[in-house]
C-alpha positions as CSV (number, residue, x, y, z in Angstrom):
1,M,3.2,5.9,-30.2
2,T,6.8,4.8,-30.2
3,V,8.1,8.4,-30.4
4,R,6.0,9.3,-27.3
5,R,7.3,6.2,-25.4
6,N,10.9,7.1,-26.3
7,L,10.4,10.7,-25.2
8,T,8.9,9.5,-21.9
9,M,11.8,7.1,-21.3
10,L,14.3,9.9,-22.2
11,A,12.6,12.3,-19.8
12,A,12.7,9.6,-17.0
13,A,16.4,8.9,-17.6
14,T,17.2,12.6,-17.5
15,L,15.3,13.1,-14.3
16,T,17.1,10.1,-12.7
17,L,20.5,11.3,-13.7
18,T,19.7,14.8,-12.4
19,V,18.6,13.4,-9.0
20,L,21.7,11.2,-8.8
21,A,24.0,14.0,-9.6
22,A,22.4,16.2,-7.0
23,C,22.7,13.5,-4.4
24,G,26.4,13.2,-5.0
25,E,27.1,16.9,-4.3
26,D,26.3,16.9,-0.5
27,G,29.7,15.8,0.6
28,N,28.3,13.0,2.6
29,D,28.9,10.1,0.3
30,V,32.1,8.0,0.3
31,A,34.6,8.1,-2.4
32,G,33.8,5.3,-4.7
33,D,30.2,6.5,-5.0
34,V,27.5,4.9,-3.0
35,V,25.2,3.5,-5.6
36,A,22.5,1.9,-3.5
37,V,21.4,0.9,-0.1
38,D,21.1,-2.8,0.5
39,D,19.8,-4.2,3.8
40,G,20.4,-0.7,5.3
41,L,24.1,-0.7,4.2
42,A,25.6,1.7,1.8
43,V,26.8,-0.2,-1.3
44,I,30.1,0.9,-2.9
45,E,30.7,-0.5,-6.4
46,V,34.3,-1.5,-7.2
47,E,35.3,-2.6,-10.6
48,M,38.1,-5.2,-10.9
49,T,40.1,-5.1,-14.2
50,E,43.5,-6.2,-15.2
51,M,45.7,-5.0,-12.4
52,A,43.4,-2.3,-11.1
53,F,40.5,-1.5,-8.8
54,T,38.2,1.3,-9.8
55,P,37.9,3.5,-7.8
56,D,41.5,3.2,-6.4
57,S,40.6,5.2,-3.3
58,I,37.6,4.7,-1.0
59,D,36.8,6.7,2.1
60,V,34.6,5.5,5.0
61,K,33.9,6.8,8.5
62,A,35.2,5.0,11.6
63,G,32.5,2.6,12.8
64,E,30.6,2.7,9.5
65,T,29.6,-0.6,7.9
66,V,29.5,-0.7,4.2
67,R,28.9,-3.3,1.5
68,L,31.8,-3.3,-1.0
69,R,30.4,-4.8,-4.2
70,F,33.3,-6.1,-6.5
71,H,32.5,-6.8,-10.1
72,N,35.2,-8.6,-12.1
73,S,35.1,-7.3,-15.6
74,G,38.7,-8.4,-16.3
75,L,40.1,-11.4,-18.0
76,A,41.4,-13.3,-14.9
77,V,40.2,-14.3,-11.5
78,H,40.7,-11.5,-8.9
79,E,40.5,-11.2,-5.2
80,A,40.0,-8.6,-2.5
81,V,41.9,-8.6,0.7
82,I,41.5,-5.7,3.2
83,G,44.3,-5.0,5.6
84,D,47.4,-3.0,6.4
85,L,50.7,-3.4,4.4
86,A,52.0,-6.1,6.8
87,L,48.9,-8.2,6.3
88,Q,49.0,-7.6,2.5
89,E,52.7,-8.7,2.4
90,E,51.9,-11.8,4.5
91,H,49.1,-12.8,2.2
92,A,51.3,-12.3,-0.8
93,E,53.9,-14.6,0.7
94,E,51.2,-17.2,1.5
95,M,49.9,-17.0,-2.1
96,A,53.5,-17.5,-3.3
97,G,53.9,-20.4,-0.9
98,T,56.8,-18.8,1.0
99,A,55.1,-17.8,4.3
100,M,54.6,-19.7,7.5
101,H,51.0,-19.9,8.5
102,H,50.1,-18.4,11.8
103,E,47.2,-20.2,13.6
104,D,46.3,-17.1,15.6
105,S,45.9,-14.9,12.6
106,D,42.6,-13.0,12.6
107,E,42.7,-12.5,8.9
108,S,39.5,-13.3,7.1
109,E,39.3,-15.2,3.9
110,P,39.8,-13.1,0.8
111,L,36.9,-12.5,-1.5
112,V,37.6,-14.3,-4.8
113,V,35.6,-13.2,-7.8
114,A,35.6,-15.1,-11.0
115,V,35.6,-13.5,-14.4
116,G,32.2,-11.8,-15.1
117,E,31.0,-12.4,-11.6
118,T,30.2,-10.0,-8.7
119,G,30.9,-10.6,-5.0
120,D,30.1,-8.6,-1.9
121,L,32.3,-8.0,1.1
122,V,30.6,-6.4,4.2
123,Y,33.2,-4.3,6.0
124,T,33.0,-2.4,9.3
125,A,35.6,0.4,9.5
126,G,37.8,0.4,12.6
127,T,39.9,3.3,13.8
128,A,41.1,6.1,11.6
129,G,43.9,5.3,9.2
130,T,44.6,3.9,5.8
131,L,44.3,0.3,4.8
132,I,44.8,-1.4,1.5
133,I,42.5,-3.5,-0.7
134,G,44.8,-5.9,-2.5
135,C,44.6,-8.7,-5.1
136,H,47.1,-11.5,-4.6
137,Q,46.4,-13.7,-7.6
138,P,49.7,-14.5,-9.2
139,G,51.5,-11.3,-10.4
140,H,48.6,-9.0,-9.5
141,W,49.9,-7.5,-6.3
142,D,53.4,-7.0,-7.9
143,A,51.7,-5.3,-10.9
144,G,50.1,-2.8,-8.5
145,M,46.5,-4.1,-8.1
146,R,45.6,-2.3,-5.0
147,A,43.3,0.5,-3.7
148,D,43.4,2.7,-0.6
149,L,40.7,2.4,2.0
150,T,40.8,5.5,4.1
151,I,39.0,5.5,7.4
152,T,38.3,9.0,8.8
């Protein structure tokens, strides 16, 4: 009975992997692999480790709303800030305590993810271009903890 159950589970797993592999070959999914649909939004899984986001490049279409699901499997708290280089540098200065705060800034709060936790960030892509997802915990930005978010 156990052998039959194991074979059934193996067959189901093989079928699932085959279907998922076939779905990824249509050229319509975003880099970073859409792994699910949650509340009608494509979910893109992003792993946070020591000084890296994986994937380090994500593509979305202008006007598309996606759920970026960040999982911190690293050893330190990480954050995700989406913006252009100027915004990233401003946030880095704020974290270092060397920037002047601008009351009219439209920057949203960064997503902070504790060790072993997962956090979601719903993002609607604007006009075509490339933005950056950055982590500005002490030393992380300087160590290169960033990913490209390309809007097509």
